[in-house]
C-alpha positions as a Markdown table, in Angstrom:
| # | Residue | x | y | z |
|---|---|---|---|---|
| 1 | Unk | 0.2 | -0.2 | -0.1 |
| 2 | Unk | 1.5 | 3.2 | -1.0 |
| 3 | Unk | 2.1 | 5.9 | 1.4 |
| 4 | Unk | -0.9 | 8.7 | 1.7 |
| 5 | Unk | -1.0 | 11.1 | -0.9 |
| 6 | Unk | 2.3 | 9.7 | -2.4 |
| 7 | Unk | 2.8 | 11.3 | -5.9 |
| 8 | Unk | 3.6 | 8.5 | -9.3 |
| 9 | Unk | 7.4 | 8.3 | -9.8 |
| 10 | Unk | 7.4 | 5.9 | -12.6 |
| 11 | Unk | 6.2 | 5.7 | -16.2 |
| 12 | Unk | 5.3 | 3.1 | -18.5 |
| 13 | Unk | 6.2 | 3.3 | -22.3 |
| 14 | Unk | 5.3 | 0.7 | -25.1 |
| 15 | Unk | 4.7 | 0.5 | -29.0 |
| 16 | Unk | 4.4 | -2.2 | -31.4 |
| 17 | Unk | 7.0 | -3.6 | -33.6 |
| 18 | Unk | 6.4 | -1.0 | -36.9 |
| 19 | Unk | 7.3 | -1.6 | -41.0 |
| 20 | Unk | 6.7 | 1.7 | -42.8 |
| 21 | Unk | 7.0 | 2.7 | -46.3 |
| 22 | Unk | 5.8 | 2.6 | -49.9 |
| 23 | Unk | 5.6 | -1.6 | -50.5 |
| 24 | Unk | 5.1 | -2.6 | -46.9 |
| 25 | Unk | 1.7 | -4.0 | -47.6 |
| 26 | Unk | 3.3 | -6.2 | -49.8 |
| 27 | Unk | 5.5 | -8.3 | -47.1 |
| 28 | Unk | 2.2 | -9.0 | -45.2 |
| 29 | Unk | 1.9 | -12.6 | -45.9 |
| 30 | Unk | 5.6 | -12.9 | -45.2 |
| 31 | Unk | 5.1 | -11.6 | -41.5 |
| 32 | Unk | 1.9 | -13.6 | -41.2 |
| 33 | Unk | 3.9 | -16.5 | -42.1 |
| 34 | Unk | 6.6 | -15.6 | -39.6 |
| 35 | Unk | 4.4 | -15.8 | -36.7 |
| 36 | Unk | 3.8 | -20.0 | -37.7 |
| 37 | Unk | 0.1 | -19.0 | -38.5 |
| 38 | Unk | -1.8 | -21.5 | -40.3 |
| 39 | Unk | -5.0 | -19.4 | -40.8 |
| 40 | Unk | -5.5 | -15.6 | -40.5 |
| 41 | Unk | -8.7 | -13.8 | -40.9 |
| 42 | Unk | -8.6 | -10.2 | -42.2 |
| 43 | Unk | -11.2 | -7.6 | -41.0 |
| 44 | Unk | -12.2 | -4.1 | -43.0 |
| 45 | Unk | -15.2 | -2.4 | -44.2 |
| 46 | Unk | -16.8 | -2.3 | -47.4 |
| 47 | Unk | -15.5 | 1.3 | -48.4 |
| 48 | Unk | -11.9 | -0.2 | -47.8 |
| 49 | Unk | -12.3 | -3.2 | -49.5 |
| 50 | Unk | -13.7 | -1.5 | -52.5 |
| 51 | Unk | -10.1 | 0.2 | -53.0 |
| 52 | Unk | -8.8 | -3.2 | -53.4 |
| 53 | Unk | -6.4 | -3.4 | -50.7 |
| 54 | Unk | -7.6 | -6.2 | -48.8 |
| 55 | Unk | -7.7 | -8.3 | -51.4 |
| 56 | Unk | -3.9 | -7.8 | -52.4 |
| 57 | Unk | -3.2 | -8.7 | -48.8 |
| 58 | Unk | -5.2 | -11.8 | -48.9 |
| 59 | Unk | -3.6 | -12.7 | -51.6 |
| 60 | Unk | 0.0 | -12.4 | -50.3 |
| 61 | Unk | -0.9 | -14.0 | -47.1 |
| 62 | Unk | -2.6 | -17.0 | -49.2 |
| 63 | Unk | 1.0 | -17.0 | -51.5 |
| 64 | Unk | 2.5 | -17.2 | -48.1 |
| 65 | Unk | 0.3 | -20.5 | -47.4 |
| 66 | Unk | -1.6 | -19.3 | -45.0 |
| 67 | Unk | -5.7 | -20.0 | -45.2 |
| 68 | Unk | -7.2 | -16.7 | -44.9 |
| 69 | Unk | -10.6 | -14.9 | -45.8 |
| 70 | Unk | -11.9 | -12.0 | -45.4 |
| 71 | Unk | -14.5 | -10.3 | -43.5 |
| 72 | Unk | -15.9 | -6.8 | -44.8 |
| 73 | Unk | -18.7 | -6.1 | -42.6 |
| 74 | Unk | -17.0 | -3.9 | -40.5 |
| 75 | Unk | -19.0 | -0.9 | -39.6 |
| 76 | Unk | -17.6 | 2.9 | -40.5 |
| 77 | Unk | -17.9 | 4.1 | -36.7 |
| 78 | Unk | -17.8 | 0.6 | -34.9 |
| 79 | Unk | -20.8 | 0.1 | -32.5 |
| 80 | Unk | -21.6 | -2.8 | -29.8 |
| 81 | Unk | -24.0 | -4.3 | -32.9 |
| 82 | Unk | -21.4 | -4.3 | -35.6 |
| 83 | Unk | -18.8 | -5.8 | -33.0 |
| 84 | Unk | -21.1 | -8.6 | -32.3 |
| 85 | Unk | -21.6 | -9.4 | -36.0 |
| 86 | Unk | -17.7 | -9.1 | -36.7 |
| 87 | Unk | -17.2 | -11.6 | -33.2 |
| 88 | Unk | -20.2 | -14.0 | -34.5 |
| 89 | Unk | -18.5 | -14.6 | -38.0 |
| 90 | Unk | -14.8 | -14.9 | -36.3 |
| 91 | Unk | -16.0 | -17.5 | -34.0 |
| 92 | Unk | -17.2 | -20.1 | -36.9 |
| 93 | Unk | -13.6 | -21.1 | -36.8 |
| 94 | Unk | -10.8 | -21.0 | -34.8 |
| 95 | Unk | -7.9 | -18.2 | -36.2 |
| 96 | Unk | -4.3 | -18.3 | -35.5 |
| 97 | Unk | -3.9 | -14.3 | -36.1 |
| 98 | Unk | -6.0 | -11.5 | -37.4 |
| 99 | Unk | -4.9 | -8.8 | -39.6 |
| 100 | Unk | -7.2 | -5.3 | -39.7 |
| 101 | Unk | -7.0 | -2.9 | -42.8 |
| 102 | Unk | -8.4 | 0.1 | -42.7 |
| 103 | Unk | -9.1 | 3.3 | -40.3 |
| 104 | Unk | -9.5 | 3.2 | -36.4 |
| 105 | Unk | -12.9 | 1.3 | -37.0 |
| 106 | Unk | -11.5 | -1.7 | -38.5 |
| 107 | Unk | -8.5 | -1.8 | -36.3 |
| 108 | Unk | -10.6 | -1.3 | -33.1 |
| 109 | Unk | -13.0 | -3.7 | -34.4 |
| 110 | Unk | -10.4 | -6.4 | -34.7 |
| 111 | Unk | -9.3 | -5.8 | -31.2 |
| 112 | Unk | -12.6 | -6.6 | -29.6 |
| 113 | Unk | -12.7 | -9.7 | -32.2 |
| 114 | Unk | -9.4 | -10.7 | -30.7 |
| 115 | Unk | -11.0 | -10.1 | -27.2 |
| 116 | Unk | -13.9 | -12.0 | -27.5 |
| 117 | Unk | -12.9 | -15.2 | -29.5 |
| 118 | Unk | -9.9 | -16.0 | -26.7 |
| 119 | Unk | -12.2 | -14.9 | -23.6 |
| 120 | Unk | -15.9 | -15.7 | -22.5 |
| 121 | Unk | -18.5 | -12.6 | -21.8 |
| 122 | Unk | -19.0 | -9.2 | -23.5 |
| 123 | Unk | -18.0 | -6.1 | -24.8 |
| 124 | Unk | -19.4 | -4.4 | -21.6 |
| 125 | Unk | -17.5 | -6.9 | -19.5 |
| 126 | Unk | -14.0 | -5.4 | -20.8 |
| 127 | Unk | -15.1 | -1.7 | -21.0 |
| 128 | Unk | -14.0 | 1.2 | -18.5 |
| 129 | Unk | -16.1 | 1.6 | -15.4 |
| 130 | Unk | -18.2 | 3.5 | -14.9 |
| 131 | Unk | -19.8 | 2.2 | -17.9 |
| 132 | Unk | -18.8 | -1.2 | -18.3 |
| 133 | Unk | -17.2 | -3.4 | -15.6 |
| 134 | Unk | -13.8 | -2.8 | -16.4 |
| 135 | Unk | -12.4 | -6.3 | -16.7 |
| 136 | Unk | -8.7 | -7.2 | -17.4 |
| 137 | Unk | -8.0 | -10.0 | -20.1 |
| 138 | Unk | -6.6 | -13.0 | -18.2 |
| 139 | Unk | -5.7 | -15.3 | -21.4 |
| 140 | Unk | -3.4 | -14.6 | -24.3 |
| 141 | Unk | -4.6 | -13.1 | -27.3 |
| 142 | Unk | -3.6 | -14.0 | -31.1 |
| 143 | Unk | -1.4 | -12.0 | -32.7 |
| 144 | Unk | -3.1 | -9.1 | -34.5 |
| 145 | Unk | -1.2 | -7.2 | -37.5 |
| 146 | Unk | -2.9 | -3.5 | -38.0 |
| 147 | Unk | -2.4 | -2.1 | -41.3 |
| 148 | Unk | -4.0 | 1.4 | -41.3 |
| 149 | Unk | -5.1 | 3.0 | -44.6 |
| 150 | Unk | -5.9 | 6.3 | -42.9 |
| 151 | Unk | -3.3 | 8.8 | -41.3 |
| 152 | Unk | -5.2 | 8.6 | -38.7 |
| 153 | Unk | -6.5 | 7.0 | -35.7 |
| 154 | Unk | -3.1 | 5.7 | -34.4 |
| 155 | Unk | -5.1 | 2.5 | -33.4 |
| 156 | Unk | -2.2 | 0.5 | -34.7 |
| 157 | Unk | 0.0 | 2.0 | -32.0 |
| 158 | Unk | -2.5 | 1.8 | -29.2 |
| 159 | Unk | -3.9 | -0.5 | -26.5 |
| 160 | Unk | -7.3 | 0.9 | -27.1 |
| 161 | Unk | -10.4 | 0.0 | -29.0 |
| 162 | Unk | -13.2 | 2.5 | -28.8 |
| 163 | Unk | -16.8 | 1.7 | -29.2 |
| 164 | Unk | -20.3 | 3.3 | -30.2 |
| 165 | Unk | -22.9 | 1.8 | -27.4 |
| 166 | Unk | -26.0 | 2.7 | -29.6 |
| 167 | Unk | -28.7 | 1.7 | -26.6 |
| 168 | Unk | -26.6 | 4.4 | -24.2 |
| 169 | Unk | -26.1 | 7.0 | -27.0 |
| 170 | Unk | -22.4 | 6.7 | -26.0 |
| 171 | Unk | -18.9 | 6.0 | -26.9 |
| 172 | Unk | -16.4 | 4.5 | -24.7 |
| 173 | Unk | -13.2 | 2.4 | -24.8 |
| 174 | Unk | -11.6 | -1.0 | -23.6 |
| 175 | Unk | -8.1 | -0.6 | -22.8 |
| 176 | Unk | -5.3 | -2.6 | -21.6 |
| 177 | Unk | -1.9 | -3.7 | -23.1 |
| 178 | Unk | -2.7 | -6.9 | -24.3 |
| 179 | Unk | -5.0 | -5.1 | -27.0 |
| 180 | Unk | -1.8 | -3.5 | -28.9 |
| 181 | Unk | -1.3 | -4.7 | -32.4 |
| 182 | Unk | 1.6 | -7.3 | -32.7 |
| 183 | Unk | 2.8 | -5.3 | -35.6 |
| 184 | Unk | 1.8 | -2.3 | -37.5 |
| 185 | Unk | 2.7 | -2.1 | -41.4 |
| 186 | Unk | 2.2 | 1.5 | -42.4 |
| 187 | Unk | 2.2 | 1.9 | -46.5 |
| 188 | Unk | 1.4 | 5.6 | -47.1 |
| 189 | Unk | 0.4 | 4.3 | -50.8 |
| 190 | Unk | -2.7 | 3.0 | -48.8 |
| 191 | Unk | -4.0 | 6.8 | -48.0 |
| 192 | Unk | -4.1 | 8.2 | -51.8 |
| 193 | Unk | -7.4 | 7.3 | -52.5 |
| 194 | Unk | -9.0 | 8.9 | -49.3 |
| 195 | Unk | -11.4 | 11.5 | -49.9 |
| 196 | Unk | -10.4 | 15.2 | -49.0 |
| 197 | Unk | -12.6 | 15.4 | -45.6 |
| 198 | Unk | -12.0 | 12.2 | -44.9 |
| 199 | Unk | -8.1 | 13.3 | -44.9 |
| 200 | Unk | -9.0 | 16.4 | -42.9 |
| 201 | Unk | -11.0 | 14.9 | -40.3 |
| 202 | Unk | -8.0 | 12.1 | -40.1 |
| 203 | Unk | -5.4 | 14.3 | -39.8 |
| 204 | Unk | -6.8 | 16.3 | -37.1 |
| 205 | Unk | -7.3 | 13.2 | -34.9 |
| 206 | Unk | -3.4 | 12.8 | -35.5 |
| 207 | Unk | -3.2 | 16.8 | -34.3 |
| 208 | Unk | -5.1 | 16.3 | -31.2 |
| 209 | Unk | -3.8 | 12.8 | -30.1 |
| 210 | Unk | -0.2 | 14.8 | -30.0 |
| 211 | Unk | -1.7 | 17.9 | -28.4 |
| 212 | Unk | -3.7 | 16.6 | -25.8 |
| 213 | Unk | -0.7 | 13.9 | -24.9 |
| 214 | Unk | 2.0 | 16.8 | -24.9 |
| 215 | Unk | -0.6 | 19.1 | -22.3 |
| 216 | Unk | -1.9 | 16.2 | -20.1 |
| 217 | Unk | -1.0 | 15.9 | -16.7 |
| 218 | Unk | 2.7 | 15.2 | -16.1 |
| 219 | Unk | 3.3 | 11.6 | -15.0 |
| 220 | Unk | 4.7 | 12.6 | -11.7 |
| 221 | Unk | 1.8 | 14.8 | -10.9 |
| 222 | Unk | -0.4 | 12.0 | -10.4 |
| 223 | Unk | -1.1 | 9.9 | -7.6 |
| 224 | Unk | 0.8 | 6.6 | -7.3 |
| 225 | Unk | -1.3 | 3.7 | -8.2 |
| 226 | Unk | -2.0 | 1.4 | -5.4 |
| 227 | Unk | -0.6 | -1.9 | -7.2 |
| 228 | Unk | 2.3 | -0.9 | -9.2 |
| 229 | Unk | 1.3 | -3.7 | -11.7 |
| 230 | Unk | -2.2 | -2.0 | -12.4 |
| 231 | Unk | -0.8 | 1.4 | -13.5 |
| 232 | Unk | -3.4 | 2.8 | -16.0 |
| 233 | Unk | -2.5 | 2.6 | -19.8 |
| 234 | Unk | -2.7 | 6.6 | -19.9 |
| 235 | Unk | 0.3 | 7.4 | -17.5 |
| 236 | Unk | 0.4 | 11.1 | -18.5 |
| 237 | Unk | 2.9 | 13.0 | -20.2 |
| 238 | Unk | 6.4 | 11.9 | -20.2 |
| 239 | Unk | 10.0 | 12.6 | -21.7 |
| 240 | Unk | 9.7 | 9.9 | -24.3 |
| 241 | Unk | 5.8 | 10.6 | -25.4 |
| 242 | Unk | 6.7 | 14.1 | -25.5 |
| 243 | Unk | 9.4 | 13.5 | -28.3 |
| 244 | Unk | 6.9 | 12.1 | -30.3 |
| 245 | Unk | 4.0 | 14.1 | -30.2 |
| 246 | Unk | 6.7 | 17.4 | -31.0 |
| 247 | Unk | 7.5 | 15.7 | -33.9 |
| 248 | Unk | 4.0 | 14.8 | -35.0 |
| 249 | Unk | 3.0 | 18.6 | -34.7 |
| 250 | Unk | 5.4 | 20.0 | -36.5 |
| 251 | Unk | 4.8 | 17.4 | -39.5 |
| 252 | Unk | 0.8 | 18.2 | -39.1 |
| 253 | Unk | 1.6 | 21.8 | -39.3 |
| 254 | Unk | 4.0 | 21.6 | -42.4 |
| 255 | Unk | 1.9 | 18.7 | -44.7 |
| 256 | Unk | -2.0 | 18.4 | -43.7 |
| 257 | Unk | -3.2 | 21.5 | -46.0 |
| 258 | Unk | -1.2 | 19.6 | -48.6 |
| 259 | Unk | -2.4 | 16.4 | -47.8 |
| 260 | Unk | -6.2 | 17.4 | -47.7 |
| 261 | Unk | -5.5 | 19.8 | -50.7 |
| 262 | Unk | -3.7 | 17.4 | -53.2 |
| 263 | Unk | -4.3 | 14.2 | -51.9 |
| 264 | Unk | -2.1 | 12.5 | -54.6 |
| 265 | Unk | 1.0 | 14.0 | -53.2 |
| 266 | Unk | 2.5 | 11.2 | -52.0 |
| 267 | Unk | 5.1 | 12.9 | -50.0 |
| 268 | Unk | 2.3 | 15.1 | -47.9 |
| 269 | Unk | 0.6 | 11.5 | -47.5 |
| 270 | Unk | 4.1 | 10.0 | -46.5 |
| 271 | Unk | 4.3 | 12.6 | -44.2 |
| 272 | Unk | 1.2 | 12.6 | -42.6 |
| 273 | Unk | 1.6 | 8.5 | -42.0 |
| 274 | Unk | 4.7 | 9.3 | -40.2 |
| 275 | Unk | 2.9 | 11.8 | -37.8 |
| 276 | Unk | 0.0 | 9.4 | -37.4 |
| 277 | Unk | 2.5 | 6.8 | -36.4 |
| 278 | Unk | 4.5 | 9.3 | -33.9 |
| 279 | Unk | 0.8 | 10.8 | -32.3 |
| 280 | Unk | 0.1 | 6.9 | -31.9 |
| 281 | Unk | 3.2 | 6.2 | -29.8 |
| 282 | Unk | 2.9 | 9.1 | -27.9 |
| 283 | Unk | -0.7 | 9.2 | -27.1 |
| 284 | Unk | -1.1 | 5.3 | -27.0 |
| 285 | Unk | 1.3 | 6.2 | -23.5 |
| 286 | Unk | 0.8 | 9.6 | -22.3 |
| 287 | Unk | -3.0 | 9.5 | -23.2 |
| 288 | Unk | -5.5 | 11.8 | -24.7 |
| 289 | Unk | -7.4 | 14.1 | -22.4 |
| 290 | Unk | -10.7 | 16.5 | -23.0 |
| 291 | Unk | -11.1 | 17.0 | -26.8 |
| 292 | Unk | -11.3 | 13.1 | -26.6 |
| 293 | Unk | -13.4 | 12.9 | -23.9 |
| 294 | Unk | -15.7 | 15.4 | -25.2 |
| 295 | Unk | -15.9 | 13.5 | -28.6 |
| 296 | Unk | -17.6 | 10.9 | -27.4 |
| 297 | Unk | -20.9 | 12.0 | -26.5 |
| 298 | Unk | -20.5 | 14.4 | -29.7 |
| 299 | Unk | -20.8 | 11.3 | -31.6 |
| 300 | Unk | -22.6 | 9.3 | -29.6 |
| 301 | Unk | -25.6 | 11.2 | -29.2 |
| 302 | Unk | -25.8 | 12.5 | -33.1 |
| 303 | Unk | -29.5 | 12.6 | -34.8 |
| 304 | Unk | -29.4 | 13.7 | -38.4 |
| 305 | Unk | -25.7 | 14.8 | -39.4 |
| 306 | Unk | -24.3 | 13.9 | -42.3 |
| 307 | Unk | -20.6 | 14.2 | -43.2 |
| 308 | Unk | -18.9 | 14.6 | -46.7 |
| 309 | Unk | -17.0 | 11.8 | -48.0 |
| 310 | Unk | -18.2 | 9.2 | -45.3 |
| 311 | Unk | -21.2 | 6.5 | -45.8 |
| 312 | Unk | -24.5 | 8.0 | -46.0 |
| 313 | Unk | -25.7 | 7.7 | -42.2 |
| 314 | Unk | -25.9 | 10.3 | -39.3 |
| 315 | Unk | -22.7 | 10.1 | -38.1 |
| 316 | Unk | -19.8 | 13.0 | -37.0 |
| 317 | Unk | -16.7 | 11.4 | -38.1 |
| 318 | Unk | -14.0 | 11.0 | -35.1 |
| 319 | Unk | -11.7 | 13.6 | -36.0 |
| 320 | Unk | -14.4 | 16.2 | -36.3 |
| 321 | Unk | -15.8 | 15.4 | -33.4 |
| 322 | Unk | -12.1 | 15.6 | -31.5 |
| 323 | Unk | -11.5 | 19.0 | -33.1 |
| 324 | Unk | -14.9 | 20.7 | -32.1 |
| 325 | Unk | -14.1 | 21.7 | -28.5 |
| 326 | Unk | -10.4 | 21.8 | -29.1 |
| 327 | Unk | -10.1 | 25.4 | -29.1 |
| 328 | Unk | -12.1 | 26.2 | -26.0 |
| 329 | Unk | -10.2 | 23.1 | -24.1 |
| 330 | Unk | -6.6 | 24.4 | -24.9 |
| 331 | Unk | -7.7 | 28.0 | -24.1 |
| 332 | Unk | -9.0 | 26.4 | -20.8 |
| 333 | Unk | -6.1 | 24.4 | -20.1 |
| 334 | Unk | -3.3 | 26.8 | -20.7 |
| 335 | Unk | -2.9 | 28.1 | -17.2 |
| 336 | Unk | -1.9 | 24.5 | -16.2 |
| 337 | Unk | 1.2 | 24.4 | -18.6 |
| 338 | Unk | 1.8 | 28.1 | -20.7 |
| 339 | Unk | 5.0 | 27.0 | -22.2 |
| 340 | Unk | 3.7 | 23.8 | -23.6 |
| 341 | Unk | 0.9 | 25.5 | -24.8 |
| 342 | Unk | 3.0 | 28.2 | -26.6 |
| 343 | Unk | 5.4 | 25.5 | -27.9 |
| 344 | Unk | 2.7 | 23.5 | -29.4 |
| 345 | Unk | 1.4 | 26.7 | -31.2 |
| 346 | Unk | 5.5 | 27.5 | -32.2 |
| 347 | Unk | 5.6 | 23.8 | -33.7 |
| 348 | Unk | 2.0 | 23.7 | -35.0 |
| 349 | Unk | 2.7 | 27.3 | -37.2 |
| 350 | Unk | 5.6 | 25.9 | -38.6 |
| 351 | Unk | 8.0 | 28.4 | -36.5 |
| 352 | Unk | 6.1 | 31.5 | -35.4 |
| 353 | Unk | 7.1 | 32.8 | -32.1 |
| 354 | Unk | 4.7 | 33.1 | -29.4 |
| 355 | Unk | 5.3 | 34.5 | -26.0 |
| 356 | Unk | 3.2 | 34.8 | -22.8 |
| 357 | Unk | 2.0 | 37.9 | -24.4 |
| 358 | Unk | 0.0 | 35.8 | -26.7 |
| 359 | Unk | -1.0 | 33.7 | -23.5 |
| 360 | Unk | -3.8 | 31.5 | -24.0 |
| 361 | Unk | -5.4 | 32.9 | -27.5 |
| 362 | Unk | -2.1 | 31.4 | -29.3 |
| 363 | Unk | -3.1 | 28.2 | -29.6 |
| 364 | Unk | -6.8 | 28.4 | -30.3 |
| 365 | Unk | -5.8 | 31.1 | -33.2 |
| 366 | Unk | -3.3 | 28.8 | -34.7 |
| 367 | Unk | -6.1 | 25.6 | -34.4 |
| 368 | Unk | -8.8 | 27.8 | -36.0 |
| 369 | Unk | -6.4 | 29.1 | -39.2 |
| 370 | Unk | -5.4 | 25.3 | -40.1 |
| 371 | Unk | -9.3 | 24.1 | -39.1 |
| 372 | Unk | -10.4 | 27.0 | -41.7 |
| 373 | Unk | -8.0 | 25.8 | -44.6 |
| 374 | Unk | -9.0 | 22.5 | -44.4 |
| 375 | Unk | -12.7 | 23.4 | -44.0 |
| 376 | Unk | -13.5 | 21.6 | -41.0 |
| 377 | Unk | -17.0 | 22.1 | -39.8 |
| 378 | Unk | -17.5 | 25.5 | -37.5 |
| 379 | Unk | -18.9 | 24.6 | -34.1 |
| 380 | Unk | -21.4 | 22.0 | -32.6 |
| 381 | Unk | -24.2 | 23.8 | -34.5 |
| 382 | Unk | -23.1 | 22.0 | -37.6 |
| 383 | Unk | -23.7 | 18.6 | -36.1 |
| 384 | Unk | -26.7 | 19.9 | -35.0 |
| 385 | Unk | -26.3 | 20.7 | -31.4 |
| 386 | Unk | -27.7 | 23.7 | -29.7 |
| 387 | Unk | -27.8 | 25.2 | -26.0 |
| 388 | Unk | -30.7 | 22.5 | -25.0 |
| 389 | Unk | -27.7 | 19.7 | -25.7 |
| 390 | Unk | -25.4 | 20.8 | -23.1 |
| 391 | Unk | -26.5 | 18.8 | -20.3 |
| 392 | Unk | -26.3 | 15.6 | -22.3 |
| 393 | Unk | -23.0 | 16.3 | -23.7 |
| 394 | Unk | -21.5 | 16.9 | -20.0 |
| 395 | Unk | -23.2 | 14.4 | -18.7 |
| 396 | Unk | -21.3 | 11.7 | -21.4 |
| 397 | Unk | -18.1 | 13.5 | -20.8 |
| 398 | Unk | -18.1 | 12.9 | -17.1 |
| 399 | Unk | -18.5 | 8.9 | -17.9 |
| 400 | Unk | -15.0 | 9.2 | -19.8 |
| 401 | Unk | -12.8 | 8.4 | -16.6 |
| 402 | Unk | -9.6 | 7.3 | -18.7 |
| 403 | Unk | -9.7 | 10.5 | -20.4 |
| 404 | Unk | -10.5 | 12.5 | -17.5 |
| 405 | Unk | -7.8 | 11.0 | -15.2 |
| 406 | Unk | -5.2 | 13.2 | -17.7 |
| 407 | Unk | -6.6 | 16.4 | -17.7 |
| 408 | Unk | -4.6 | 18.9 | -16.7 |
| 409 | Unk | -6.8 | 21.0 | -14.8 |
| 410 | Unk | -9.7 | 19.6 | -12.2 |
| 411 | Unk | -12.7 | 19.1 | -14.3 |
| 412 | Unk | -15.9 | 20.4 | -13.1 |
| 413 | Unk | -19.5 | 20.4 | -14.7 |
| 414 | Unk | -19.2 | 24.4 | -14.9 |
| 415 | Unk | -16.0 | 24.5 | -17.2 |
| 416 | Unk | -17.7 | 22.0 | -19.2 |
| 417 | Unk | -20.5 | 23.6 | -19.8 |
| 418 | Unk | -18.6 | 26.9 | -20.6 |
| 419 | Unk | -16.3 | 24.7 | -23.0 |
| 420 | Unk | -19.5 | 23.0 | -24.8 |
| 421 | Unk | -20.9 | 26.7 | -25.0 |
| 422 | Unk | -18.0 | 28.3 | -26.5 |
| 423 | Unk | -18.1 | 25.8 | -28.9 |
| 424 | Unk | -21.6 | 25.8 | -29.9 |
């Protein structure tokens, strides 16, 4: 048992092995075979299937002598229902290995399938409290190889699976080191066909990962855990994650606009894929905070919003949801670490100098310019939310304990109401 009020003095950091570069996808079969797998299930969504990328992967895996099939029913925004469908398909036989091809939806779905085909129970048994029971996996999971086709969620690097719980109108997550993929295969060529607004939303997710991790509470300013082996996956900002987050911020500032405005620019696509990988290895350990906590009810409670470049269904793409309150959040968190907010604005702006005179407005200003240039939706009104929805959004945010644990300021209902109101 730790001493009363003792601060944490240890941080953890981990990332999967990485294979990065144009042509990395073509080596997938060799990687599956190297894991002595006799069978492999590839999980993807219908839109990614139409690009031909999953079938190229299937050919590569089969050419390596491994029995393989494709499941292409992944939900574009994974729900408990779509995950149940994928799990039911996977349970029809015993798979030695899983491959996820797509954005965070495919990779998160594959994590859930891996968990629920190796463990009894249902998804809510493993979802973070207070929404779920928060059980930890107790059996070994199968090797999961993640092939991201967006730059992007960083899910290929993380321990996290996020799901939209339809009955609760809320997004929530499962988080445990066992969920981290065994290998990330990042081939920038797979992102060239992304529509403009999908590229923009994915890029804002990369940016938010890096910014939130960089400004999260310092690991040694958190309470020490009662059990050292049960440290939370999000440990707070730390010297290793900081390096990756700074590099990601710089790359996003230099290359996101080009990737959005000219998707055929392979250099910009490659740099954004690197930024996504950097940010994933950063936030997968330090943790995201309030923009992500806010994003889950924003996405979960949407009624009619249709996003350009996405399937015709009511949804707020994750990158749009996390960026919707970002300016207001970082204006509010500024007093907790002024130098970090100013440094982030400097990196994201391409080298502009900001001082204490610019203060809390520096980072929101840089964010606003970037979001305008890539035509991100302006405010929560764009998604159909109004003043009457603030209580619902605040209630949903207050349930996101994983993110709230690393916010650099004490979170109150009043503060959240003000942030959502300023973001309308």
